[in-house]
N, C-alpha and C positions, 0 to 999 in steps of 0.2 A: 538240316537247316534247322532254325528256333522258329518253333513253332510261340509268337502268342498273340494267335488270336484273341483268347480269355484273357487277353491282359490291357487291352487296346479295345474293347470295343467301340467301334468308328461312327457307327450310326448318321450314313449320310445317307439322303434321299438321291433317287434315281438322277433324277434330272429337272435342271432350272427351265423358268419359263421366263422369258424379258420380251417386255414389250419395245417397241422401239424408239426413239426419240424423237416428236416432232421437229421436223424440221426447220423452225422459225426459231423452238428451243433449245437442237442441237448449235445452230449459226450464234446462237444470242453467249450462251457456253462455253462454246469451244473459242469467243475473242476475249470472255474477261479471263478464260482461263489463261490465253498466251499475256494478260496482259499482267492477272498474277505472277505468271514465273516469271516476266521482266523484273515487279516489283519486287521480287522476297530475291531472286539471281539466284533461282530454282531450275533445277534440273525434272523433268516427268520420264521414269526409265518403265518400260512399259512391255509385260509379256506375249507371246506371241498367245497365249492363251484369253487374251486380253477383250471385251466386247472390241465391234470395230471402231468405233466412235471417241474409247478411249486410244485404242491403237495414232489413230488421226490427227492427235494431237502431240503425241508424243514423240521426244527428241529421238530418244530409241527404241526401236522394237526388239528382239531378241530370246534368244535360249538364256537360259543359267548361265551358262559360262559366258555370253556375251554381255549379261545385265552383271555379273559379277566383274570381271574390265573395266566397263563403263563405269560403276560404283567406285574402283578402285581411283581409275584416274580422273576421274572431277574435278572441275574447279568453283562447285556453285556452291552456295552458301546451306540451298535446303536443296536435299533429296526425295521426290515426289514419287512414290514408289506403288507401282500400278501390280501388283502380281497379290500371291499371299504370301501367309505371315514369315514364315521363316526370310523369304526372300529379302524382304526389308530386314530382317536380323544381321544378314548379310553388308545389306550395304550399309548396316550400324554399326558391324564390328572393323571393319574397313576402312568406315570413317566417325570415327567415334566423338571430334571433335565436334561435328556437322549434325543439324537438325533432319532428321527423318521419319516424310510422317506417310503414311497407307492410305488409302480412302474408306478402307473396313479394317477396323483390327480384328475384327472376328474371322477375318479370310484365311481358314484354317490349309490342311492337306491331312490325306489320309494317311499317307506316308510318315509324315512329322510323327501324326500321335502313335502308329504300331511300334514306334520302339520311344518306348521311356526312358530316359535318362539312368533311372535310379535299377532298369532292369538292366537296361547296357553294362552300365558299372557293373553288377553278381556276375554277367555273367563272363566280362575280362577277367575278373577274378579266378575265372576256373583253369586259366592257360599264360601264364606271366608271359609266353614268348608270341603270343595275337600281337598283331602291326594291322590297325585299325581302320578302316577305309570305309566312310563313310559318302554316302550320296545325298549331295548337299539339298535334297529335302527330309531335313531334320531339321531339331531344334537348335538351338543359338548352345544348348547344355550338352547333344549327343554331340556336337563339334567339339567341345572344349575335351571330351573324352575321346578323339581317334586322333590319330597321326598324320592323317591325310585328308583333303575332298577331295571327291566327284562329282560330273556333272554325267550326263548321256553319252555327252560330245567328247571329251577325252577320259572316259575310265577305262576306255583299252589302254591307253596311254600310259596312266595314271598307279594301275597293274603291273604293268608291263615294266612300271621302272619304281616299283615294290623291291625291299630287300629280300633277295634269296633266302636268305637264314628263317625266317620268320612263317609264321602261322599268320595266313590272311584272313580278313574276319569281314566280311563284306553288308553292310547295315546302309538304308533295311528295305531294299528293293531287290527281291527274292528272283523278280524275271531278269532286269537288268542283270544281276551280278551271274546268270548264269549264263547269260548270251556273252556277259564280256569272260566266261571261261572259257566258252564256244571256244572266241575268236585267239585267247592267249594262252589256251591250256596250264592256267596255273590255278591247281586246284584253291577254292575257297571257300572255308564255312557260311553260308548263309544266314541274315537275319529273314525270318520269313513276313513278311511284309510286301505291301502290295500299292497301286493306285487303285483307287475302286475303280474311276471312269476306264482305264487299259483296258484290266481284267475283265469288262463287260465283252469286248469283243471276243467271238467262237470260230473255232475253226468251220463250221458247219454254215457259218453269218459269211463270213470273209469268201465258204467258196461258193455261197452263192451269186454273192456281186461279181466275181472274178465270172463266175459263165456268164452272165447278165453283161459285160461290157469285157469279152475276151481280149480287145488286142489293148487292154491297158495295164501299164505296169502297175505292184500296189505295193506301194510303200509306208513301211509299221514303223512307230515306235519302238526302241528297246527294252521298252516299261510292260509288254505285249507278251502273252505269255507264249510259250515254246511253240503249240498249236497254232496261233495265229503269226509266228516268227517265220515258219518254214514255209508257208505260203507265199510271204514277201521275194520280190526281187530286190527289195532295198531293205534294211532294217539301218534305221538312224537318228541321229537327234532331230527336233527339229530345225536347228541353224543349216544341217546339211541338206534337211528338207529340200531347201531350198538351190542348192547347188545342183543338187540331182534333178529337184525337174526343171531348171533351166536349160541342163543339159540336153535332154528326153527329147527323142524327136517324137514322140508318141503325141497324138494330138489331146487326151484326156489319161488321166492320172487318178489313179486309186488313193485314198489318203486313209490312215489308220493314225488317227489320236485325234486330240479334242479341236473338235470344230472350230474354236477360234483362230488356225493355222488355217484354216481357208483362205479369210480375210487377205491375209498375210501373202499366202502365193499368189493369189490373184489380181494384187496388186504390183511382186516382182515379172509372172507369168502371164501378161492378161492375153497371150495367142492360147492357153490353156484354158481346156474344162477340167477341173477338179472336183473330183465323184469323193463325196463321206461315207465312209466305209461303215453300213449299220450293223448295228446288234440283233440280237434277238425281239428287244423292244423297242428298237426306234430306224428309226431312218439316218438320225447322226450323234450326236455323242460330247455332251457338255459339262464340262465340273461345273458345281454347284458352288462351290469355296470361290474358283478363278470369277465367273459370273457373277457373286455379290457386290465388286467394284461396279459404280457405273460413274460415267457422266457427271451425272449430281452429285452424287460423292465426290468425284475428284473436283470440283468445283469447290465445295463444301470445305472441305480437306486445305484445300491450299486458302480458301479464305481465313480459317481461321488458324491454320497452322496446326492443326490435328486433325485425329490422332495422330502423337508424335511417338516413334515405339523408344524405348528405353530399354537397356542390359545393366544386368551391375559391373563393375569395372573389370573385377577379377576372370570373370563370364568372357567378355571382350580380349582382354589379353590372351586369355589362352585358346580361344576359339580363333581367333587371329591368326595364329602362328600354322595348324594344317590348312587354311584358306591361303595362307601369302605361299605354304611348299605347292598347293594345287596349279595356284597360277605363275608358279615359279616352271615348275615342270612343263604346261602348258604353254608356255611361251618360247622352249629349246625348238 
């Protein structure tokens, strides 16, 4: 594995504190956002980890693969991306002629920061036979250096489709990469990066919650460590969590991914109880980057059409190819 701990000090706060929007203000903001959407011919895309009030006004709520697919086919003039920075970059890469805005330009990602493009380029030069598979949680510059992009929902399929005569380099999530190797049997060099949220779950904390709810299956995201994945009944992307939970007969299900997913699951499966998997320090687990977006910021960015995401033309052209390759493989 490539240890980048010293080059990517991410310095994240461990948990976010969020005040709910008062009902009257929530209704007013929601109605005004709908009017702004019509005025600008905009589409609102929201990741599963966004706050509930943003999910409720979005045109589409989903995981990174679904959001990429929606961005690729939209007819809207303006794409409002409620997620983190790299997600809005992906939308811009796929729609260079459209206006892409996001509520908070500073909403980043520990995975993105763990893999600087210059360090990746330097390491790629040590092996000309590397075939670089980049998890979508990376910068546009890293995408431009990659052969193909993947998401947690299609990573196994992407790796299985990779050339057999190439040495696979998987960046930047070592846990997702390790899980994919388990599923495919294909050896890969793993970049040592991780999602600061998903590595907070421990074997001990998950064991305790399973003992407290012995009849509840546990579903975990592949960004979790192996110590957690081995205790799960299902390891899958957030989108596949929805179909898994729908099919479950158990009335209660333990969820080991960012807490924003619980709102989507409750809407999709109202007859079930969802239990957030606790960490050693908290009863649930939130990403402070995802929670930087608020309904107020969404309203403001649609009013001003700012902050707008801009990328150099050269980066857009180079990064689009591996993303389109991912979408083509995913559609097979």
